[in-house]
N, C-alpha and C positions, 0 to 999 in steps of 0.2 A: 457574475462569476469572474474572478480575476485570472489573468494569464500568468504563466510562469515568469518569475522575476528574471530580468536580464540586467545584472549589475555590472556588466563589462564596461559600461560607459563611465563608471566611477573611477576605474583604473585601466588605462589603455594597455597596461602590461599584464592584466589578468587574462590568462588563457581560457578558452572555451573547454569544457569538459571533454567534448568529442575530439579535441586535439591532443589530449593527454592520456586518454584511456584506450584500452584495446577494444575496438568496435566489434570484435568477434567473441567477447566475453559473454557467457551465458545470460547474465542479467541484461546486457545490452540487446542481445537477440530476443529475449523474452519481452522486453519493453516494446520492441518494434512489432511484435505479434499481437499485443493487447490492443483492443479497440477502445482507446481512451475516450473517444467521443460517446460511445454507448454508456460508459460509466459516468461521463460528464452529465449526460441527460438524466441518469438515474440518481446521481448524488447532488444534483444542483441545489436542492433545498437544504442539504446538510452543510454545504460549503458557503452559503450566502453570508455576506458580511453582516455583522451586528452593528449596533450603534457605536461609532467612533473607532471601529477596527476594520482594516481591509479584509476582503474575502481571501480565502486561501484556495489555491488551485486544486481542482478535483483530483488531478493526477498525484499531487503530493499526498493527499489523505488516502486515496485508494492504494497508492503505491506503498505507503507505510503499513497499511493493514495487510497487504499481500506479503510484504517482506517479513512482518511480524509472525504471520502464520507459517510461511515457508520455512523459517529458521527457528520457530518455536521460541521466540524471545519475549521477555518482559518489556513493558513500555520503556523502562529505564535503560535496559540493554539495547533495545532498538534505537533509542535516541543517541546513545553513546556511539554505537556503530555507524549511524547515519552521519554524524559529525566527522568521523575519520575515514569514511569509505566513499570514494568518488563514484563507485559503481552504484551504491545505494542512492546517492544524490542524482545521478543520471537517470536511474530507473524511475525516480519520483519527479522527473521533469526539470531538474535544475540545469541551467545552461553553463554556469561557472561554479567552481568549488566554493562552498560556504564553510566558514569557520565557526558559525553559530547556527543554532536551530532557528528557522524562520517562524517558529510558533512556540508557545509555552508548553512544556512537557505535559502538564495537567490537561491540555486540550485533548489528548488521546482518550481519556476517560469520557469527556463530554461528547466527542465524536462517536464513540462506541454506543453511548446512550441514544444519541440522535439518529444513528443509522437505522435502527429497527430492522425488522425481518425482510421487508421488501428490498432494501439496498443490499443486505447481506446475500439474498438470493441472486441479485444482479452480479455480485462478485463471484459467486459460485458458478453462475451461468457463463460468465466470461472466462473463468478458469477452465471450465470444461470445453468451451469453444476453442481456446488456445491449445489445449491438450489434444483435441481432435484434429485441428489443423496441422499440428506438428507430428502427428502419428503416435503420440504417446499413448493414446487410447483409440480404439476403433469404434465404428458405429455399433457393433455388437455389444461392446462394453456399456453403451448408453441405453440399451434396451430395458434393463431392469436395475433398479436401485435397491440395495440391501441396507436396511437401517438396523443397527445393533442396539437393541433396547435392554441388553442384559444388565441386571442390577446386581452389583457385587456387595456382599456384606462388609460392613466396616469392621476392621480389626480392633477398633476401640469400643470397649464395652461401657455402657452408661453406668454412672455411679449411682448407688442407691443411698438415699439418705434420709 
């Protein structure tokens, strides 16, 4: 498993993200509440390096999927916002501002396929844990889960031919 990149050695004038962002911002506070070590253990196999390529930090991958679903973004929109948003970058574990994606955008699809149900459950569990810790949901809210299995008819009628 690789650690977050610290590119500040390349340019002594490159400031750390935590020096230029508001540490009270909701994404900064949320990042501090998430147990990234739990996700690191669960996502370890997904983030392993392949032949000839360095491994990506678990926090980057998990953080991207959390942001994607929090803001209901496409992969393309998520990547575009990540490049321009220092809060997204900090949330995903970057230490200094990046002007380029540290991965190929098509990796999002491959990660989604490799995650599988077990890792997605881990993301949901950690999300519920954070929500409970912050008081966003109470213990009573976690007693029963309601799954909506309603099937809606498609407004498109099949053509007969």
